[in-house]
C-alpha positions, 0 to 999 in steps of 0.5 A: 907519942911525940918522936920529939919528946923521946928520940930512939936515937941521937941526932947525927952530928959528925960529918959521917953520920950526917953523910950516912943520914943524907945518903939513906934518904938520897937512895929513898928518893932514888926509887921514888924517882925510878917508880914514877918516871917509869911510864915514859919508858913503858908508855907503848908496851903498856898500851899494846898489852893493856889496851890503854888510850893516850887519855888512860895512860894520861890518867894512869900515870898522873894518879900517882901525882894526884895521890902524892899531891893529896897525901903532902900535907897530912905528911907534912904534919906527921913528919912535924909531929914524930918525925921522919923515921917511922912516918917514913918507913911505914909509907914506903911499905905502902909503896912497895904494895903498889909495885906488886900491884902494878906488877900482876895489874891487867886493867887500868883501874888495877893500874891506876890503884897501884899507882896511887899506892905508889905515890902515896907511899915513896912520896913521903921520902921527899919530905921526910928527907927535907924535915931531916935536913931541915933539922940537922943541918943549918939553915944557911946551908939548907938550900944546897942540901936540899939541891944535892938531894934532889939531884942525887935522888933525881938519878933514878930518872936516869935509871928509868930511861935507857937501863929501864928500856934494856930491863924491860927488853930482857925481863919483861915490865911486870918482873921490874916491878916484882924486883922494884918492890922487893927493892923498896921494902929493903930500903924501907927496913935500912931508913928505920935502921938508920934514921934518928928519930927527930931530935928534942926541942932544946930545954926553954925553947919557946913554941913557934909563933902563930902564922900570920896572914902574910905567911899563908899568902906567901905559901899560896904563891909558891904552890902556884909557883910550883905547880907551874914549874915543877909541874911542866918539868915532870910531866914531861919528865916522867912520861909525855916527853917519850910519846912526843918523841915517839908520835912527832919524831918517830923515835925507838925506846933506845933513842927515846931512852938516850934523850930522856937521860939527857934531860934527866941529866940537866934536871940533876944538874938543875937541882944541884946547882940551884941551891948552891946558887941561891945559897950564893946570890939569893933565893928570889934571883935565881928562883927567878931566873929558873922560872923565866928560862924553863918558860922560854925553853918550853916555847923552844921545844914547840917549834920541834925542830929536830937538831935542836931537841939535844939542846932543848932537852937538856936545858929543859932539864936544868931549868926545870931542876931549878924547881926545887927551890919553891920548897927552898922557899918554903922553908924560909917563910916558915922555918924549920919548926913548920917545915914539914908542913910548909914544904908538904903544901908547897910540894902538893901544888907541885905535884897536883900540876903534875897529875892536871898536865899529865892527864890534861895533855894526854886528853888533849893528844887522845883527841887530836888528829895531828899528833905534832900539833897537840904537843905544840899546844901543850908546850904553848900552854905549858910555857903560858903558865909558867910565866903566869906561876912566876908572876904570881911569886913576884910579889915575894920579891920585898922578902927574899929578894936581898937575902943571901946564905947568911941572911937565912941564918937568922931562922 
């Protein structure tokens, strides 16, 4: 039965109700971000204990994002049909199973399957949150709320930096994943208990009009933008920034964790600021500024100047965090009625980009005899891809260039 036809709970209307809804989704997204980022710090111990090559590590880590990407559009359709409550709760249970399998795994195959389950299961929280915000917040504030959601959830990456390094030393990585499984199950129960069902469509409201060719083309453009924007951001934040510091600069786990914290703080700030700026200055303008800055900072990182690392890592995160605006663009194109499938399709492009890049960078590093040259080439390629993604997005200027938060209220 379509949940929108017979909701089990009333939609939140008070500030307290909206805040509770927001924090519930943000907590689930925090866990998702923590688990998908963990391998950046755990890479050395996983390679030593399980015997992973750099290519194995890249494929195993990227498998989460490949599965996550493949699930996005089907999950988006389910969210549009049944709402975020039960879809998110059920898939988070699959994510918990993935945590258990990872905690007990001892082969590349087992760890890869575990990452697939985590990706399919916990990846739902991101789309479910965006669907809820599209339903219960004014369109003119969607970019701001979505940005704050990403910023709050991305604190999971901070927990997966220095704190995770210290936990791994104290408890071991397997215990960390056992504990994660327990927390994910608890979060799934909390989500189902506290999230209202999708509110019914007001009587007399017509179904959404059929999508035109232009909308499909815009979604395709946004998928390319997100692949070239979100792809490098998460490929480095959740994995290759760690080995870059280990292999090229000879840093230890805690020193590496500290720089990863700096990058993650930048991503968090980028998520939070991008939505506010887009609602204030226009979606196209802020998306463009973020994308071009992101391409430039990757060129700076490719220079491998150690004195610039703290600044470059922070700016990489800040500019990369603007990738959330591709999803806001998608919601703007299709509106709230199809927001699940719109953000799902665009998110699939971004997460698919992460999968390809994590695997590709691993293969490049594994095949090279000089780590510095390998990472220099990898960052040059990702910078070029980011610029190409923006060029693909550029024709949307006519549609979005003059839009402001007030214009967004027409949807």
